[in-house]
N, C-alpha and C positions, 0 to 999 in steps of 0.2 A: 614421351614426356619425362622430364626428370625434375624432381624437387630438390632444391638446395636450401640448406638451413645454416645459419651462421651465428656464432656467439662471439663475445669479445675476448674473454679468457686471457687477460694479461696479469699484472702483478697481484700479489696476495692481498686479501681483504682482512687479514687477521687469522690466527690459527683456528679458532672455533668456526669461523665462517668458511675458511678453506676446507675444513674437514667436512662440513655439511655439503659443500659443492662437490668435493672429490667423491664422496660416497654416492651422491645422486648421479654423477656422471658414470661412475664405475658400474652402478646397477644397470644403467641403460646399455652401456657398451658390453657388459657381461652377457646381456641377452641377445646381442648381435644386431641391435637396431642402429641405424645411422641417420634416421630422419625423425622429425617430430610429428609427422602427419601420416595418417593411414590412407592409402588409396584404394578405392573400390576397384577390384580387378575383374569385374564383370566384363564380358566381351562387348565391344561396341555394337549397338543395335540400330535399327532404322529409327530416325527421329520421330518424335510424336507429331501428330497432326498440328498444323499451325493454329487452327481454330481452337479457342478455349473450350467451347461446348456449343451444342446446337439445341439442347433441351434443358429447360430449367424445371426441376421437380422438387418436391419436398425432400426426397431421398438425396438428390444431388446437393441441395443446400445443407443438409446435415453432414454429409461427407466433407464438404468444404471447411467445416469448422475444425477439422484436425489436419488439414492438408497444408502443412507449413511451407512446402515448396511453392504453393500458390502466392506467397508473399511476393515472389519475383515476377508473377504473371501480369501481363497487361490486362486489366479488368475489362470485361465486356459491359457495355451500357454506361449510363450516367449516374453519378451519385446525387442524392437529394436528401434533404432533411426538412421535416415540418416541426416547428418549434413553438411551444406555447409557454410563456412565463406567467402562469396563472391562467385559469380558464374562465374568468369573469372580469369585465362584462363581455369580452370577446374570447372565443367565438360565440355565436348566438346559441342560446339554449332554446330547444323546441320540444314541447311535450315532456319536459323533465330530462331530456337527453341532450348532451353537448357533443357536436361533431368535432373531433380533433384531427381527422385526416380524411380526405377524399381524393383517392389516387386513381388515375386512369392507367390501364394496363397496355401492354404487358409489363410486369414488374415483380419485385419481390421485396418484402420488408426484411431487413437484416438485423435490426436492433430496435427495441422500444425501451426507453428509460422514463421513469416517472418517480415522483415522491408521493404518489397517490395514497390517499387514506384507505385503510383496509375495508371500509364500508362501500367503496365505489364498485360499480358494476361496469363491465366492458362488453361491447357488442361489435362483432366483425361481420360486415355484409360483403360477400364476395360476388363479383360478376353481375352487379345490378339486381341481385335477388332481393325480394321485398322483406324476407325474414332473415335474421342473423344466422349464419352458419356456426358461429361460436358465440356463446354468452358465458362470461366468466367473472367471478369476483376478483378483486385485486390479489388476494392471497392465492387463488388458483392460477391466475395468469403468471404471477411472478414466483413460481416455485412450489405449486401445490397440486397440479393436475396434469396428467399425460396429454400432450408431450412436453408441457411447460414444467419440467422437473429440474431441480438443482443438479449440477451447477450451471446448466444451460440457461435456466431462469432462476433468479434468486433475489433475495433482499439482503443488502449489506450496507452498514453504516448509514442507515436512513434512506438509502436509495434502492430502487427496484429496477431490475433490468432483465430482459429476455433476448437471447440470441437465436431463439427457435425461428427458422426461416418460414415465412408465410408468402409463397408465390401466388400470384393472381394473373389470370389471362386477360380479363377485360377491365376489372375495376376492384377496388377495395375501399370500403368506408368504415371508419372506426368511430364509435360513439361511446360516451361515458355518461352514466346516470347514477341516481341514488345518492346525490349529494346536495347539501344546501349551498347558499351563496358564499358563505364564509369558507367552506371547504373548497369550493371551486376556485376561489380567489387565491388560495394557497397551493393549488395543485399545478405543477409544471409537467410538461410532457415533451419528449423528443421521439420522433419516428424517423429512423434512418432507412432509406429504401434505395433500390437500384431500378432504374427505368431502362427498358430495352426497346430497340426498334423491331417491329413485328417481322420484318423481312430477314432479320439476323438470327432470331432465336424462336423457339417454340416453348411456351410456358404452360405447364399443367397446374391449375389452381389447387390449393390445399383443400383436401376433401373433408377433413375433420376427424374421421375415423382412420386409424392407422392399420395398414396391412401388416402381416407377420414379418415381411421383409423390412418394412419401415421401422417396425418395433425393434427388430434385431439391430438395425443401424443405429437407432436412438440409444439403445443400451451400450453399444460399443463406443459411441462418441461420449456418452456420459461417463463411462468407465475411464476413458482416456483423460477427460477433463478433471476427473476427481483425483488423478495421480500425476499431476504435473511434476512433482519432485522426482518420482520414479522415472518418468519419461526423460527428464533432463539428466538424471544420473545415468540412464542407459545410453543416452546420446553422448555424454562425456566419455563413458567407458569405451564406446565404439570408435572413438578417435585413436585408440591404441596407446602405446607408451609415449611418455613425454620426453622432450628434449630440454635439457637444462641450459639456461643462458645466464651469464654473469654480467650484471649491468651496474656499472658504477655511476656516480653522479655525472651528468653531462654527456653520457654515452647513449647511443642508439643501437639496438640489436635488431637484426632482420631474422625473424623466426619462421618466415615462409617466403620462398621464392620459387614460383611454379610457372611452367610454360603451358599454354593452353592450346585449344579450348578446354574448358572444364568448369567445375563448380565446387566451391568450398561449401560442403553440405553442413558442417558443424565444426566448432573448435572449442577447446577448453584452455583456460589459463589458471595457473595457481602461483601465488606469490610467497616467497620465503624471505623474511627480514632478519637482520642481525638481532641477536638476543637482547642487546642493550637498547634497542629501539622501544620507546614507550608506546602505550596504547594510543595516546594522542598523536605521536609522531607517525604511527602507522596509518592512522585515519587521514592525516594530512597528505600522505603519499598518494592517496587515490586521486588527488587533483594534480599531483606532480608527475605521474606516469601518463604518457600520452600514447593512445592507440591510433595507428595510421594504416590505411589500406590504399594501395595504388593499383589501378587496373590498366592493362594493355600498354605498359611502359610509358604512361602519361608522365609529364613532368611535374605533376602535382598530385597530392593525395585526394581521394574522394571520401575518405573517412579520416577525420582529424579531431579527436575528442578525448578529453581526460578519461582514463580507464574507468574510474569510479562512476562518472556521469554516463558513460556508454552503457554500463551495467546497472543503472538505477541505484547506485551506491555513491551518491554524490560526495558526501563528506564523511562517511564511515561505513563499514561492512554491515549489511542487513540481509538476512536470509529471505529469499522469496523464490517462487517458481512460477513461470508463465509459459505460454506456448512457445515463443521464439527464444527466450533467454531466462537466465536466473542465476542465483548464487546459492549453491547447494554443496554440502560437504566440504566447505572451504574452497570450492572451485567455481570459477566463473565459466558458464557454459552458454554458448550462443548457437542457435539453430537457424538464424536468418540465412536463407540460401544466397550465395554470392557468386553468380556466374561471371565468367570472363572469356574473352575470345583469344587473346594472344599471351597474356601474362598476368600473374597476380603476385603482389608483394605486400607482406605484412610486417610492420615494425612496432617496437615499443621504445619510446624515448624516456629517459629519466631526467627530469628537470629538478629533482629534489636534491637534498643534501646527504642522503644515505644510500648505500648500495642495496641491491635487491637481486634475488635469484628468480628468474622467470622460468616456470615449467610450462611449456606450450605443446599442444598436440592438436591435430586437425584431421578431418575426414574429407578426402578429395574424391570427386567423381569425374572421370575423364571422358564421359560420354557427351556427345554434342547435345546442346540444349535446343528444344523447339524454338522457333522464332518468337513466339509470344513471351518466352521466358528469358530472352536475351537482354535483360535489363540489368543495369549495374547498380549495386548497392551503394548508398551514400549515407553518411551521418555527419551532421554539423552541430556545433555547440555555440550557444549565445549566452551572454550574461549581462545583467544591467542592475545598477544600484542607483536609484534616484527617488524623487518625490512624486512624480507624475509622468504620464505619457504611456503610449502603447508599447508592447513588447513584441518585436518581430522574431518569431521562432524560425521561420523559413521563408525566404524569397529567392526563387530561382526561375530562370526563363526570361521571356520578354514581356515587360509591362506595356502591352499595346504597341504603339509605334515609337515609344520613348526610348531613351538610351538603355543599354544593358545594365542590370544591377551588378554590384560588386561581386566578382567571382564567376560570373557567367562567361561562357565561351561564345565569341562571335564567329558564326559561320555563314556561308551563303548557300543558296539552293541552286546555283548555276546561273541564275539571272541577276545576281548582285543583291538579292534580298536577304536580309538577316533572318536566320532561323534559330529556334531554341529547341532543346532536347525535350521530348515528351516523357512522361513518367507518371508516377502515382505516389501519394503519401502513404506510408506504412506504419507510422507510429510516432509517439512523442514521450519524453520524460520531462517533468517539471519539478524543480526544487524552488520553493517560495518561502520567504521569511519576512514577516512584518516586524519592524524594529522600533515601533512606537505604539503606545496603548490605543491610539486612534486608527490603527492600521487594519482593523477587522474588515472594513469594506473591500479590501483587496480580493476577498473571496467572491465578490460579486462580479469579478472580471468575466468577460464573455470571450469565448474562443470563436474565431471566424476564419473561414477559408474562402478566398476569392480566386477564381481562375482568370488568367489574363485574357483568355479568349471568350470570356463571358462579360456581360455588362452589369452583373450584380453578384452579390455574395451567395455562394451556393450552399454553404453550411454555416449555421449560426447556433451557438450553444445557449445554455441558460445559467452558466456560472461554472466556476472552477470545479466544484464538487461533482456536478453532473458529468463533466468531461471525463472524469475517472470513475464513473458509475456509482459514486456515493450520493448521499442525499443532503449533505451539509457537512461542514467541517466539525461534526460532532466526533466524540471519541470513537475509535475503532480502526485498527489496522487490518488489512486483508490483502491477500494476493490471489488473484484468479487468472485464468488463462489469457483473458483479453484486457484486464485492467486491474489496478490495485493501488493501495497506499502503503508504502513501506516505512514511512515516518509520518507522525502527526502529533502535534502539541498545539497549545494556544498560539494562533496567528502564524503558524508555520506547518509545512507539509511537504512531502515528496511523493509523487505518484507517477504511474505509467499508464499508457493506453495504446493498444495495438489495433491497427485497422487491417483486417484480413478479408472477410467477406464484405466489409464496408470500406475497403480502401478507396482513396479518392484519386481518380485519374485526371491528368491535365495534358493539354497539347502544347501550349505555348508558354506555360509558366504558372506558378502558384504563389500566393501570398497567404501565409498562415501566421496568425498573430493573436495575441491576447489584448483585448481592449479594456482599459480601466477608466472608461468614461464616467462611471458613477462613483469613483473613488476620490474622496477629498485628499488634498496633499498629505501624504504620510510616507515616512521613510520605509523603504522596502528593498529587498535583495532578491533577484530572480536569476535562475540559471535553467536552461532548457537544452535538450538534445532532440533534434528532429531526425527521423529515419525515413528515407524515401528511396525510390528506384528511378533511374533515368535511362533513356535509350542509348546514351553514350556517357562516358565519364566526364564529370565536370569538377572543378575545384570547389572547396567549401571555405567557410570563413577561416581566416588565419587566427590561431589562438593567441590571446594576450599573454603577457609575461606571467610567471607563476604567482607573484604577489597580487596581481590583478585577478587571477583565477580563484584565489582563496577567498572564502566568505569574509565580509567585513566584520568589524567588531560589532557585536549585537548587545545592546543594553538590556534586552529582555531575556538573554540566554539563561542567566542564573535563576530567573523567576519561573521558568517553564520546565526545569529539570524534573520535578516530581511528576508532573503530568506526562512527560515523555517516558519516564520509567513505568508509569501505570500502563501505558499502551503496550509496552514490550511484555510486561507481566501477563497481560490479558491473552496474548498469543503463546505464552509459555516458553519464550526464548530466554531462559535464565542466564545463559552465557553472554548473550548480547546485553542484557540488563546489567550484568556484572561489569562488562567492559565499558558500558556507557557511564556507570557510576565512577569507574576508575578514570575515564577520560575527563570527567568534569572535575574531580578533585585534582587531577594533574593540571587542568586549565586554570583553576582558581585555588592554588595551594594555600593561600593566606586568608581565604574566606572563612567565615564562621561556619559555613556549610561543609567545609572540606572533611572534617572528622566524621560528620554524619554519613557522608557519602563513602568514605573509606570503610567504615564499619558495615554500611549497607552492601558494599561490594563483597565483603566477606560473608554476609548473610546469604547472598545469592550463591556464593561458592559452597556454603554449607548445604544449600538445597541440592547442588550438583554432586558434591563429594562426601557429604556427611559431616556431622558435628565434630567428630574426632579430628578431622583435618584442620579445622580453624580454631579449636578450643584454645590452644596455646597462644595463637595470634590475638584472640579476644583478650586474653589475660594480659598480654604485653601492652596492648593499647589501653586497657583499663587502668594500669598503673600510672599512666600519664594523664588520663582525663578524669580520674575519680573525683567526684564532688561537683563536676560540671553537669550541664543539662544532658550532653551526650553520654557522659559517664553514668548518669542515673538510668538512661535507657539501656545501656549495655549491661548494667547490673541486672535489670529485669530480664533481658534476653538470656543471660547466663543462668539466672534463677529458674527460668522456664524449663531448662534441661535437667533440673535437679530432682525431679520426681514425676511420676505419671499423674499425680493429682494436681500438678501445677498448670495453670493457664494464664493467658494474657488477655485482659478485657480492655478493648480499645474503643474509644468513642470520639466522634467528631460531629458536633451538632450545632446547627445555626438556630439558637434559641436557648433560653435558660432550661436546665434539665437536672434531674437526679436519676441515677441508674442503680439497679439492684440486681444481685444474683442470689436467688433463694431467700429473698427478704433482707439480705444484708447489703447495706449501701456500699457501692463501689466508687462512684464518681459523681461530681456535681460541678456545674459551671456553665460556660457559654463559649464554645471554642470552634468557630467555623473554619479557621485557617490552620489550626494545629491539631494533629492527632495526639491523644493522650492515652497511653497504654499502661494499665495497672495490673499487678500480679493478683491472682485470685486462687483460692483452693477449690477444687472440684470434688464432687461426691458421686458415687455410682448410682445408677437409677435415674429417676426423673428429676430434671432441673428446670428452673424457670428464670428467664431474664425479664425484668420489668423496668420501664423507663417512663418518667413523667417529663413532658416537654411543655414549656410555655413559649409559644411562637411570638416573641416580643418584637419582631420586626418583619417586614415583608420578605417573601422568598424563603420562608423557613423550611428546614429539612433536617432529617435525622439519618446518621450513618453509624453503624455499630458492627464490631467484629470481635468474636471470642475465639481465640486460638487454643486448642487442646491437643493432646497427643493422640486423640482418637478421631476427632472431627472438628471442623471449623464452622462456626455459626455466623452468618452474615445477615444484615438487614435486607428485607425484600418482601415480595408478595406473600410469603408464607407466614408473615407476622400478622397480629391482630391489633386493633386499637379500639379504645372506648372514649366516649365524649364526656362521661361523668366518672368521678372518682369511685373506685370500688370500695365498699365498706371495709374490706379486709386489707386494703393497700398497706404495704407493697406486695402482699402475697398474690393478689389478683386472681383469687379462685372463687370469689363470691358468685353464686349462681344467679343472683338478682341483676348482675351487671350485664349489659348488652355489649357484646364484642363484635366488631365488624372486620372483615378481611381487608387488608391494605390493597387498594385498587390501583393506585398510581405510584409508579417508581421511575427512577431515572438513573442512568449510569453516573457514577461519581467522576469528577465534580461537575456542578453546574457551570456554564460558561463564565459567569461573573465571579466565580470563586476559584480561579485558577492560580492565584498567587498563594502558594501553600508553603508552610514551614517544613523543611526537610526533617526526616526521621530515619531510623535505622531498620524499620520493620517492613520487609517486603510483603506484598499481597494483602496487607491489612486495610488498604483503601481501594485498590484496583478491583477487588472482588465484590465490593459492596454495591448495593443499589440504594440510592437515596429514597427514603420514604417520604411521600408528599401527600399526606391525607388532607391537608388544609385546602387543597385545590378542588376537592370534590363538591358535589351539590349540597346546598344547605349551609355552607360556611361563608362567613363574611370575608371581605378582602380589605385589609389583612386581618386574619383572625388572631385573637389574643387569648382564646379560651385554653385552659389546660387540657392536654391530650395525654392519654395513657396507652402504653404499648406493652405487649407481652409476647414472648416466644418460649415455647416449651420444647425440650429436647431430652434425649435419653443417652446416658453414657454406660458403657459395659460395667460389669460387677467386679472386674479384677484390678481396679485402681489401687495402686500402692500409695500409702500416705506416710512418707517419712516425716519424722518429727523435726521439721526445719521451719524456722520463723520466716514470715514474709520479709522481704528486704526493706520495705518501708511501710508505715501505717497505711491502711486502706482508705480511711476517710480523708478527704481532700478539702482545703479551704474553698469557700465560695468563689473567690477570685483566683483565676489561674495565673501562674507566673508567666511573665513574658520571656520569649526566647530571643 
């Protein structure tokens, strides 16, 4: 076998660009490497047995959760899912318990998802036993008790999921109890399982108690799942040195040309752009660069997807790490196994207007693959922008006896009958955007999988959020081995879901789609990548032109920017938040929000590199915007750095309020859409914040943030509230006053308050929890009683107090100025 790698390497791209290219090439050639892929040099061994396995056990199921090579395996058994969109009035409740699954064996549960209330109890009855072998509360089942431990079982973004395998030889019944009718009505459940034929496999039912051997495997799998970033980093490094390819607009580079049989075990790609390319231009290039794979000298690619969409970075770079792929350390790494019999060819095409250097490397295995793993990797891309209708993510094979779908290959079985390639679904990426205020119901879309050799839908979901293991499109980015959300903001999201132990096999074809049956007409934009394996290469959908691939103009884009930044802040990716702010002020340079976002981008850079690096830039901008709303905010930000006794007291409250620090009034007003940050002086020792709120309209809430050089104080459950005014108000230290702990909080903002005024202060809103005491027992709806809050905190005794005046008076008019 011999690998061949080609670059374009023609005329200069500019002096600075050529210098980068020459240095990259020289470093590679100087080390004596001539290819961009590393081959495993292990001697050829006898092929593995063709049978996938003959015994299904708990230990086997655990090991499968890290076996990335199994993505290419033809799965044994049949996929199934039991779905409940609410548990009342169906299924029937008996003796206070609701049966959500009644499965006949042999089989194995691969995944359970639910939005279940923490008070619910779960019972698991194995093999027709009269008593449950497992009885767990919701918290214990989804991340609280061995073997259901994070990250194999966890609660994220309002959803609860467990991938802990539960094999059963004869039967398995699951019942839920401990809930009232209202709770059951709002509880949805998905149970994904695999059913086997008794003559093909032997199943050992889950015993409940783990052996030392099983506990060791559990620990190993949990450790692997907890370090997906390290796993991908190691996989990328194992690909060896990169080969640099120079790719001008309109050109295609072949970065892998390999003779088989063999398997591409992993590959990594890194992009270098010209310095003059803006953040926005670089983001747009992710749809302009097209990744293509062709197997066995076929005349068509079986992978033909925009590079960004392939790596779940549809419209901008976003760090994430999952079992088969991720974006880590500025490198795209893929671990999907890609077997081939005769040849493998990988290309990158540049449909954009700017040149790019591609740094590519891969890890090749030249050992023959067992028959069950001789499936060819495919990935296809779809997009749709309209007001209604289903969204077909993948259609391949023969739909019954009807004609072949677009892109399918017509072959015969020797008797003149048409056949279709068998295979299995391995994953999906979805990027969805609602472009009108009435588009929220798009998240009610249902994912369905129909097999052409079945007479019914074999898998049906309970909504977009559940498909990606979330519990609703509430705030919260996360990336886990099998699923995640890499972007989310009001009426828009991007997520991925991988099917490994729960991959979906098909014999004659598959129809995988999102059904928007419950969505009223609302403008939306969708893009999806489907990842699957087939027994022979087939073509995928032809990509549309670049203008058609780029997202359409979005009228809500400017309104959602603050919420999008909050999500990035919550996962601590300051560099991505900085670039997102830069991208938006490049996109809307003449907008009133441009200066706010320009300074906010510098504030993220301050967090990354220190105040000294951005101090002069702040001053330069301040000379231009002094006296404006953004200039006043920048004045306060600069003042904060003037002494250790300087703080910023920020409020955003839906209701009339007055706030105090150590008895001195700081702010008053009613500002649910705009954060107001005021300078305050701090004192060493004990300090107290007090706030009076009059909830003068429904859905009242309070959010507060105090930034100091020592600690930051945010509103949350560690605050107290009183229903009557303390006699010593605003000191709030009167012993006769009864203070209650704040019981109900929610992450900022509430869904109906997502249209927020931009400001320059990172983390002042994203770290807050909305305080909602008016929803507790004993309060009227809506309550208009005055409510009093307090929070006590201690600052160290070494605060310096330079004699510098506050930049503006602390007392504020009752009516806040409009921005």
